[in-house]
Phi, psi and omega in degrees: 000133182287137177276143176240132173250120174261135178234124182238148171263152178299164175285180182303144185253151188301321183285346171288325182275321182231085183301336180293339180306323184302325188291335183239005185288142176293322177233081189296338182265011180226063183290152173278177172291150170280174179300317180287335175294324177295319177297317178300317180297321177296319179293326175297315178300317178298322180297326187269356175299132180095346173284166187267029182293131181242345180220138176242126177243138182224145168302150182283359178288147189303316184295327178283324177295317177300317180296313180297324181295319177298317179295316182299327178295320179290324184265354181054056181230156172284171178242128175259121180276118183241108182296337178297343178266007185303161172306152172299119181277070188273118182294343175285338178264326187233123182286338179221170173302122189295131176282135179232167177295139175299152183303320181297322179290318177302317183292329175296320180282329184230084186298346179285351178295131180270103183288348179279344181279140177240134180305139178279332182224140180243123178282160180228127178281141355272164181237141170278169177296323178294321183294318182294325177294317178297314184296313182287328176295317178295322177301312180298318180295318180296315182292321179296324180285324185279325182246108188279347177283175173291136183229159176240129174251125179247115185220216186239179180305311182291325182281333172298312180297310183294320180296318179296314179296330179295337181258329182282155179289330184223160183274074175282155184301132179248128176268136183221058174289170182302135176057031178279172174233132166247136181237124179240130181243130178278125177234103187070237179256014181238154175254137180240130179273120181252346170224138181227101178066033183292131176232022183294345179278350185267137176286334177217108183270165180290149175276255177294137183272125173251144188283322189272000000 
């Protein structure tokens, strides 16, 4: 049976909708989903009902955990927090290593988080563009090799791109709008992309694509 890797980007984030939020936020580099982002995450979950996904992995950033949690509710699955799927730790975007909620606090808010899972890869601030592509690509390869069932990776613009490139033979253009889906199917020893940045499940898709 062919393995399928689904890669999703988080829904819309609060600081995209309300840029002033950043100025007073306790953790300015870890925004939550906006109201419409929560709706997008729910629509993503509805889209994936009936697929053969058995494991959900999410970046530890709040917006990706929120997105994964909505999907996990529809699929009745736990969430494995994988730091290898983290946002690009770009010093031009973040002046310091971004502060995030501690795992115990995240698990209180999102009980589907599996505290027994340990990240396979840990990113280190700051990161170059090449480094984030290498890191997320290696994460995708490790998870695909270790978990033979169909899996879902929930990440960011850069990690959607890097994870897909990590599995494909060549760097074909990857589309990564908000709450999109990329679908990769293993055929023999090769991966074939059958969806690229699909947003047909969303009632309102993103306009201009931003990477972070």
